[in-house]
C-alpha positions in Angstrom: 11.7 2.8 30.7 8.2 4.1 29.8 5.8 4.6 32.7 2.8 2.5 32.0 -0.6 2.6 33.8 -1.3 -0.1 36.4 -2.1 -3.5 35.0 -0.8 -2.6 31.6 -0.5 -5.8 29.6 2.6 -4.6 27.7 6.3 -4.3 28.7 9.4 -2.9 27.3 12.0 -5.3 26.1 15.6 -4.8 24.9 17.7 -6.3 22.1 21.4 -6.0 21.3 20.7 -4.2 18.0 19.2 -1.1 19.7 21.3 2.0 20.2 21.0 4.6 22.9 20.4 8.3 22.2 19.9 10.9 24.9 19.8 8.2 27.5 17.0 6.3 25.8 17.1 3.1 23.7 16.0 3.4 20.1 13.7 2.1 18.9 11.3 1.4 21.8 10.5 -2.3 21.7 7.2 -3.6 23.3 5.9 -7.1 23.9 3.0 -8.6 25.9 3.6 -9.0 29.6 2.9 -12.7 29.3 1.8 -15.2 26.7 -1.6 -15.3 28.4 -2.3 -11.6 27.6 -3.6 -10.1 24.3 -3.7 -13.6 22.8 -6.1 -12.8 19.9 -6.0 -10.1 17.3 -9.5 -9.0 18.3 -8.3 -8.5 21.9 -5.3 -6.6 20.8 -7.3 -4.3 18.5 -9.9 -3.5 21.2 -7.2 -2.8 23.8 -5.3 -0.5 21.4 -8.5 1.5 20.7 -8.9 2.1 24.4 -5.2 3.2 24.8 -4.5 5.3 21.7 -3.4 8.3 23.8 -0.7 6.2 25.5 0.8 5.2 22.2 0.5 8.7 20.8 2.7 9.8 23.7 5.1 6.9 23.4 5.6 7.5 19.7 6.2 11.2 20.2 8.9 10.5 22.8 10.6 7.5 21.1 10.2 8.2 17.4 9.6 4.6 16.6 8.0 1.6 18.3 8.6 -2.1 17.5 5.7 -4.3 18.4 7.1 -7.9 18.8 5.3 -11.1 19.7 1.8 -9.7 19.4 -1.0 -11.7 17.6 -0.4 -10.2 14.2 0.1 -13.1 11.8 -1.3 -12.1 8.4 -2.0 -9.0 6.3 -5.6 -8.8 7.5 -4.6 -8.8 11.1 -2.0 -6.1 10.3 -4.7 -4.0 8.6 -6.9 -4.3 11.8 -3.9 -3.4 13.9 -3.2 -0.2 11.9 -6.9 0.8 11.9 -7.1 0.4 15.7 -5.1 3.6 16.1 -7.9 5.7 14.5 -5.6 7.3 12.0 -6.8 8.2 8.5 -5.0 6.5 5.6 -3.0 8.6 3.2 -3.2 7.8 -0.5 0.1 7.1 -2.1 0.0 9.9 -4.6 3.4 11.2 -5.9 5.6 8.5 -4.4 8.2 6.8 -6.4 8.2 3.2 -5.1 6.5 0.4 -7.0 3.8 -1.0 -4.7 0.7 -3.2 -4.8 -2.4 -3.0 -2.6 -2.8 -6.2 -0.5 -5.8 -5.7 1.7 -7.7 -2.7 3.1 -5.1 0.1 3.6 -2.2 -2.3 3.4 0.2 -2.5 0.4 3.6 -3.8 -0.3 6.7 -1.9 0.8 9.0 -0.8 -2.0 9.3 -3.7 -4.4 12.5 -2.7 -6.0 15.0 -5.4 -6.9 16.3 -7.2 -3.7 20.0 -6.7 -4.5 19.6 -2.9 -4.5 19.5 -0.9 -1.2 16.9 1.7 -0.7 18.6 4.8 0.7 17.4 6.7 3.8 14.5 9.1 3.4 11.4 10.5 5.1 8.5 9.0 3.4 7.2 11.2 0.5 9.3 14.1 1.5 9.4 15.1 -2.1 5.7 16.0 -2.2 3.7 18.6 -0.2 1.4 16.1 1.5 3.3 13.3 3.3 2.3 10.7 5.9 2.7 11.5 9.6 2.8 7.9 10.8 4.1 4.8 9.0 3.6 1.1 9.8 5.7 -1.8 8.5 4.8 -5.4 9.0 6.9 -8.5 8.5 4.9 -11.3 6.9 7.8 -13.3 5.6 11.3 -12.5 7.2 14.2 -12.5 4.8 16.7 -15.4 5.0 19.6 -12.8 4.9 19.7 -9.0 5.1 16.6 -7.0 4.4 16.5 -4.9 7.5 14.5 -1.7 7.6 17.1 0.6 9.3 15.9 3.7 11.2 17.7 7.0 11.9 16.6 9.8 14.2 16.3 12.8 11.9 17.4 15.4 14.5 20.6 13.4 15.2 21.5 13.5 11.5 20.7 17.3 11.4 23.0 17.9 14.4 25.8 15.7 13.1 25.7 17.2 9.6 25.5 20.8 10.9 28.6 20.2 13.0 30.6 18.8 10.1 29.2 20.7 7.2 27.7 24.0 8.5 27.8 25.7 5.1 26.1 22.9 3.3 23.3 22.7 6.0 23.0 26.5 5.8 22.5 26.2 2.0 19.9 23.5 2.5 18.0 25.6 5.0 18.2 28.8 2.9 17.7 27.4 -0.7 15.6 24.3 -0.2 15.7 21.6 -2.8 13.7 20.4 -5.8 13.3 16.9 -7.2 13.2 15.8 -10.8 11.9 12.4 -11.9 11.0 10.8 -15.2 8.0 8.5 -14.7 7.7 5.6 -17.2 4.5 4.8 -19.1 3.4 1.9 -16.9 5.3 0.4 -14.0 8.9 -0.7 -14.4 9.6 -3.5 -11.9 13.3 -3.5 -12.8 13.8 0.0 -11.3 13.7 1.1 -7.6 11.8 4.2 -8.8 9.9 2.5 -11.5 6.4 3.6 -10.6 4.6 4.6 -13.7 2.7 7.9 -14.0 -0.5 6.0 -14.0 0.2 4.3 -10.6 1.8 7.5 -9.2 -1.3 9.6 -9.8 -4.0 6.9 -9.7 -5.3 7.6 -13.2 -4.8 6.6 -16.8 -6.0 10.0 -18.0 -3.2 12.4 -18.9 -5.3 15.5 -18.2 -6.1 14.2 -14.7 -2.4 13.5 -14.1 -1.5 17.0 -15.1 -4.2 18.4 -12.7 -2.7 16.4 -9.9 0.8 17.7 -10.7 -0.5 21.3 -10.7 -2.2 20.7 -7.3 1.2 19.7 -5.9 3.0 22.6 -7.4 4.9 20.3 -9.7 5.8 21.2 -13.3 5.6 18.5 -15.9 6.6 17.6 -19.5 5.5 14.7 -21.6 8.4 12.9 -23.2 8.6 10.6 -26.2 7.5 7.1 -25.4 4.8 8.3 -23.0 7.0 9.1 -20.1 6.2 12.0 -17.8 9.0 14.3 -16.5 8.1 16.0 -13.2 10.0 18.8 -11.3 8.7 19.7 -7.9 8.4 23.2 -6.5 11.2 24.2 -4.2 10.7 22.2 -0.9 12.3 22.6 2.5 15.1 20.1 3.2 15.3 21.1 6.9 12.1 21.4 8.9 11.3 22.2 12.5 9.1 19.7 14.3 6.8 22.1 16.1 5.9 19.4 18.6 9.4 19.1 19.9 11.2 22.2 18.7 13.8 20.0 17.0 15.2 20.7 13.5 15.0 17.6 11.3 16.7 16.3 8.2 13.3 16.1 6.5 14.2 15.3 2.9 14.9 12.6 0.3 18.2 14.1 -0.7 20.4 11.0 -0.3 17.7 8.7 -1.7 17.4 10.8 -4.8 21.2 11.3 -5.2 22.1 7.6 -4.8 18.9 5.8 -5.6 17.0 7.6 -8.3 18.9 5.9 -11.1 17.6 4.0 -14.1 17.5 4.3 -17.9 15.4 7.4 -17.5 16.8 9.1 -14.5 20.2 10.6 -13.6 20.8 10.9 -9.8 23.0 14.0 -10.2 20.1 16.0 -11.6 17.4 14.2 -9.6 18.1 16.4 -6.6 19.2 20.0 -6.8 19.3 23.0 -4.5 16.4 25.3 -5.0 18.5 27.6 -7.2 19.5 24.7 -9.5 23.0 24.0 -8.1 24.1 20.4 -7.8 24.8 18.6 -4.5 28.5 18.4 -3.6 29.7 14.9 -4.2 32.0 14.7 -1.3 29.3 15.7 1.2 26.9 13.2 -0.3 29.4 10.4 0.2 29.9 11.4 3.8 26.2 11.9 4.4 25.7 8.2 3.4 28.4 7.2 5.9 26.8 9.4 8.6 23.4 7.9 8.1 24.8 4.4 8.3 26.8 5.2 11.5 23.7 6.6 13.3 21.2 4.0 12.0 19.7 1.1 13.9 19.2 -2.2 12.1 16.7 -4.6 13.7 16.5 -8.1 12.3 13.0 -8.8 11.2 11.0 -11.6 12.9 7.6 -12.9 11.7 4.8 -10.7 13.0 7.0 -7.7 13.8 5.4 -4.3 13.3 7.2 -1.0 13.3 5.2 2.1 14.0 7.3 5.1 12.8 6.9 8.8 13.3 7.7 10.0 9.8 8.4 13.5 11.1 11.1 12.3 13.4 12.6 9.2 11.8 14.1 8.3 8.4 14.0 4.8 7.1 15.7 2.7 4.4 16.1 -0.9 3.2 19.1 -3.2 3.2 19.6 -5.6 0.2 18.4 -9.1 1.0 18.2 -12.7 -0.1 14.5 -13.6 -1.0 12.0 -14.4 0.0 11.0 -11.3 2.0 7.5 -9.8 2.4 7.3 -6.5 4.3 3.9 -4.7 4.1 3.2 -1.1 4.8 0.5 1.4 5.7 0.7 5.2 5.5 -1.4 7.4 7.7 -2.2 11.1 7.9 
């Protein structure tokens, strides 16, 4: 249990969906000490501003925190909550997910079709500049499914290294590169249907090309106005210098199983840095390993996940609508 300062109005709570790793429950779940404390969003925001250092430490130790039963009941309240941590927002440049801005720094989570799962990934691992902290807010809980499962990245690294040492060695030595064909305009039928205009925040092809070059990404314009992008070779295994842990920091399984539509082929969406394909048998077992080590928490109205993107991967289960999960990305 975390050691809180005296008179701290927050307590740790448990739920049956948590799992334990290294003697600690994951994720950490926090709620108000009583219904009489932190009753308004303004009170919560002010209190968080005064205790940012406490939550920085908790997030580093736990990897993910679920805030439950706090006065966060609408997108604006969520935006205020996120801003209270004093983190700079990160523009969503280069990401694949279809999204819409809702208010302030808040936008929709991946709006891909509800019957399709979103595989595990570190947010924006396929681009050089990625968010350090993620926030997810439940505005409308799904009637069935729709969890946002979490996995501790270092646990996946250790499990995969034990079972597939040669594969993990190749990932570390060769790195990976991602190939994606972006449509001309957003395609809501695809889980990676973000058009090149939304991806790069411009309708100017020259400006889009400049942003590709700035990321070290090669590009090719295709018939029909689509843009094919190929990243520079990126690390798939990274060391978290704060903890000394090696992490499974990539979007390998997301690209291999999820980057599929009429423009994209998953088998070529993710390759080793030398151009070799991913081994199919390992990919199948990687999916099973991620599911085995993941934690699925059933969403409740007002829940907020604060996730350390350097330590934890996330995904999305299929669901029965309606479901509204909002997100914020921070540097």
